[in-house]
N, C-alpha and C positions, 0 to 999 in steps of 0.2 A: 504494499500499499504506500502511496507516495504522500510524503510529508505537505502538509499545507504550507503555502508561500505567505508570509506576513509582509505586507508593505509599510506598514507603519506600526510603531509600537503600541499605540492605541489598541490595533488589532491583537496584537501579540500578549500584552499583559493579562487579560482574562484567561488566556489558555494558559500563561505560566501560573496565575494563581490556581487553577485547576491541578496542574502538576505539583503543587505542594499544600495539599488538604491536611496531611497529618501534622499535627501540632509538633511532634517532635523533630520533624523536618523542618519545619520553618523555625523552631528555636535553633536548631544547630545552623542553619543559614544565619540567623542573628547574630550568635555566637561568633563563628568565622569572621562576619563582616566586622563586628566589633573589636576582634582582635586585629584585624587588618587596620581600623583606625587607631587603636592602640599603638600597635607597630609603627605606623606612619609617624605618629606624634613622637615617638620614642627616636626614631630615625632623624627626625628633622631638628629636634633639641641637641641630639648627642652628637650628630655627624656621622654616626655608625651607618654608612651606604651599604654595607655587606650584607645588613639583615633585610635588603629589598628581595633576596632570592628566597625568602621564606613565605613572602606575602601569597603566592599561589598556593602553596600548601595551607595556608591557613583558611583562605577562602573557599578553595574548591574540596580541600581534605574534610571540613565538616559538612559541607553542603552534599557531597558524594556519600558520605557515610549514610546521612538522613535519605537520600533516594536508594540506595541499596538496601538496607537494611529496616528502615520504618516505611518510606512511601513505595518501594517496590516497584520503581519505575525507572527510565532511562532519563539522567540529566538533559535538560533542554540546552545544554551548552555545547552537546554534541552536534547538534542541528542548528541552532541558532545563536553562536556565540556571542555576538554584540548584544543582541536584542536580551538573552539570558544575563549578561551582565549589568545592563540596565535593570532588569527585573530584580535583580538581588538587591540593588540599592534601593528602587521605589518600595520593594517589598520590606525592607528595612526601615525605611522612613515611614511607612504605613504603620508598621508594628510597634515602632516608636512613638507614634502619634495616637495609637488607639484604634486607629481606622481598620485594622486587621487584627483578629485576637492573637495574642503572645501565646 
């Protein structure tokens, strides 16, 4: 079955949210994103640029554990890398503001 092609992020985001219905999966995404922000802050204030290498492991590591062990689906990153990246941060913001249940 062919994947749907999304022309705009506004079309993609509802699909993205359907792929993140399990609360543990969403929380793992949140933790990974939060750790990225903490690590970036640390890098900025200390100049420890070598820690940039761990950023993908923090973000994708937590998210993929959520998908493979709790959501039981294939991460959208494999098919829609850019929209999925945006979706992570929009979902992070929506969880932080209470728009999406944490």
